[in-house]
Each structure stands twice: as structure tokens, then as C-alpha cells.
Backbone as JSON, one array per atom type, in Angstrom:
{
  "sequence": "XXXXXXXXXXXXXXXXXXXXXXXXXXXXXXXXXXXXXXXXXXXXXXXXXXXXXXXXXXXXXXXX",
  "N": [[130.96, 64.44, -224.98], [131.52, 67.87, -224.63], [133.31, 69.94, -226.63], [136.25, 71.9, -225.76], [136.56, 75.52, -225.81], [138.51, 77.26, -228.04], [141.09, 79.62, -229.0], [141.98, 81.44, -231.93], [144.82, 80.92, -232.22], [144.83, 78.24, -231.06], [144.71, 78.25, -228.15], [143.3, 77.14, -225.12], [140.3, 78.53, -223.94], [139.06, 80.09, -220.95], [136.22, 79.97, -218.77], [134.18, 82.64, -219.38], [135.9, 84.02, -221.14], [136.49, 85.39, -224.17], [137.07, 85.67, -227.66], [137.48, 88.07, -229.7], [136.47, 89.26, -233.01], [138.15, 90.98, -234.15], [140.45, 90.26, -233.19], [141.11, 90.93, -230.57], [140.79, 90.23, -227.09], [138.02, 89.54, -224.9], [136.59, 89.58, -221.36], [133.83, 88.5, -219.62], [132.18, 89.01, -216.69], [130.11, 88.88, -213.39], [129.49, 91.52, -211.29], [129.41, 92.43, -207.92], [127.05, 93.54, -207.45], [125.27, 92.44, -209.19], [125.38, 93.22, -211.85], [126.29, 92.86, -215.16], [129.66, 92.76, -216.22], [132.42, 93.93, -218.42], [135.69, 93.48, -219.6], [138.5, 94.43, -221.61], [141.25, 93.32, -223.58], [144.35, 93.32, -225.53], [145.83, 90.98, -225.65], [145.89, 87.43, -224.6], [147.4, 87.01, -222.35], [147.6, 89.19, -221.07], [144.79, 89.83, -220.49], [144.38, 87.92, -218.73], [145.9, 88.61, -216.45], [144.53, 90.84, -215.82], [142.06, 89.53, -215.12], [142.87, 88.1, -212.67], [143.33, 90.34, -211.06], [140.8, 91.36, -210.65], [139.39, 89.25, -209.61], [140.86, 88.97, -207.22], [140.27, 91.35, -205.99], [137.49, 91.3, -205.57], [137.15, 89.17, -203.93], [138.5, 90.36, -201.82], [136.59, 92.27, -201.15], [136.33, 94.79, -202.2], [134.65, 97.25, -203.86], [133.85, 98.22, -207.17]],
  "CA": [[131.52, 65.51, -224.22], [131.58, 69.02, -225.51], [135.01, 70.43, -227.11], [136.74, 72.98, -225.15], [136.66, 76.46, -226.65], [139.87, 77.6, -228.14], [141.29, 80.85, -229.83], [142.58, 81.37, -233.41], [146.1, 80.13, -231.98], [144.74, 76.96, -230.22], [144.92, 78.09, -226.67], [142.15, 76.77, -224.59], [139.89, 79.8, -223.14], [138.51, 79.84, -219.8], [134.99, 80.42, -218.7], [133.98, 84.01, -219.4], [136.92, 84.55, -222.01], [136.13, 85.29, -225.72], [138.01, 86.24, -228.63], [136.46, 88.82, -230.73], [136.64, 89.07, -234.58], [139.43, 91.71, -234.37], [141.73, 89.31, -232.4], [141.64, 91.18, -229.08], [140.08, 89.3, -225.96], [137.19, 90.23, -223.62], [136.3, 88.73, -220.18], [132.64, 88.98, -218.82], [131.92, 88.57, -215.33], [129.18, 89.63, -212.94], [129.93, 92.22, -210.32], [128.74, 92.17, -206.64], [125.45, 94.22, -207.68], [124.46, 91.47, -210.17], [125.67, 93.75, -213.25], [127.32, 92.08, -216.02], [130.97, 93.83, -216.63], [133.47, 93.37, -219.44], [137.08, 94.04, -219.73], [139.25, 93.93, -222.85], [142.94, 93.29, -223.76], [144.94, 92.75, -226.9], [146.57, 89.65, -225.57], [145.27, 86.62, -223.66], [148.06, 87.07, -220.99], [147.28, 90.55, -220.35], [143.45, 89.63, -220.14], [144.28, 86.95, -217.62], [146.4, 89.32, -215.44], [143.38, 91.67, -215.27], [141.17, 88.98, -214.35], [143.19, 87.85, -211.52], [143.26, 91.51, -210.31], [139.49, 91.49, -210.43], [139.05, 88.21, -208.74], [141.44, 89.17, -206.03], [139.31, 92.45, -205.41], [136.21, 90.79, -205.39], [137.49, 88.32, -202.68], [138.68, 91.36, -200.58], [135.37, 93.04, -200.8], [136.53, 95.86, -203.22], [133.74, 97.5, -204.93], [134.01, 99.49, -208.16]],
  "C": [[131.71, 66.65, -225.1], [133.39, 69.39, -225.55], [135.18, 71.5, -226.21], [136.93, 74.23, -226.23], [138.16, 77.06, -226.72], [139.85, 78.96, -229.07], [141.92, 80.53, -231.06], [143.96, 80.65, -233.15], [146.02, 78.79, -231.2], [144.75, 76.82, -228.77], [143.53, 78.08, -226.15], [141.43, 78.06, -223.83], [139.06, 79.37, -221.97], [137.03, 80.36, -219.75], [134.87, 81.99, -218.69], [134.92, 84.9, -220.62], [136.4, 84.31, -223.35], [137.02, 85.99, -226.48], [137.23, 86.77, -229.7], [137.14, 88.75, -232.28], [138.05, 89.88, -234.87], [140.6, 91.2, -233.82], [141.8, 89.92, -231.15], [140.4, 90.19, -228.11], [139.1, 90.01, -225.02], [136.9, 89.05, -222.6], [134.84, 89.38, -219.53], [132.58, 88.29, -217.79], [130.73, 89.57, -214.77], [129.57, 90.22, -211.62], [129.02, 91.85, -209.11], [127.01, 92.83, -206.47], [124.71, 93.57, -208.59], [124.49, 92.03, -211.68], [126.67, 93.09, -213.95], [128.5, 93.25, -216.52], [131.7, 93.14, -217.54], [134.75, 94.2, -219.5], [137.58, 93.52, -221.04], [140.59, 94.08, -222.8], [143.32, 92.9, -225.18], [145.49, 91.38, -226.84], [145.9, 89.04, -224.44], [145.97, 86.63, -222.34], [147.72, 88.22, -220.38], [145.79, 90.44, -220.0], [143.58, 88.91, -218.85], [144.85, 87.62, -216.37], [145.26, 90.19, -214.76], [142.27, 90.86, -214.72], [141.47, 88.41, -213.0], [143.15, 89.05, -210.67], [141.57, 91.6, -209.67], [138.93, 90.33, -209.36], [139.38, 88.52, -207.33], [140.63, 90.27, -205.19], [137.93, 92.13, -205.0], [136.26, 89.96, -204.22], [137.69, 89.1, -201.63], [137.62, 92.18, -200.45], [135.42, 94.36, -201.53], [135.51, 96.08, -203.93], [133.95, 98.59, -205.87], [132.98, 100.45, -208.04]]
}
């Protein structure tokens, strides 16, 4: 079984989340047009709040 990906503090990262070398986090997702988008945040908590907003908007059909 593959190991779960973790950040430098030992927190498990979800699909699409990455920690960059400078310590910030990014989240990559595909929008409704098939284009890969990326958002950045200084903390994992802030990134996950942005992820929730994006997922909610995509479910509601809001297009950027």
C-alpha cells in the first residue's frame, strides 16, 4: 500500500494539495473548461478554506 503524502509538519495532504519548497501550499484542480488551475496559500488551513469555496462554486455552476 502506498504511503500517504505529508507536509513537513506531518499533516496528511489531500488529493491536489502540495507543499512547496518555501513552505507555502498550493492546490491544483481542473475547471469546467478542462483547464488546470492553481491556488496558493501560506497555511494549510487557509488553503482548505479556499478549496471549499471553489468546490461549492463549481457545484453551484459558477464559472470564473
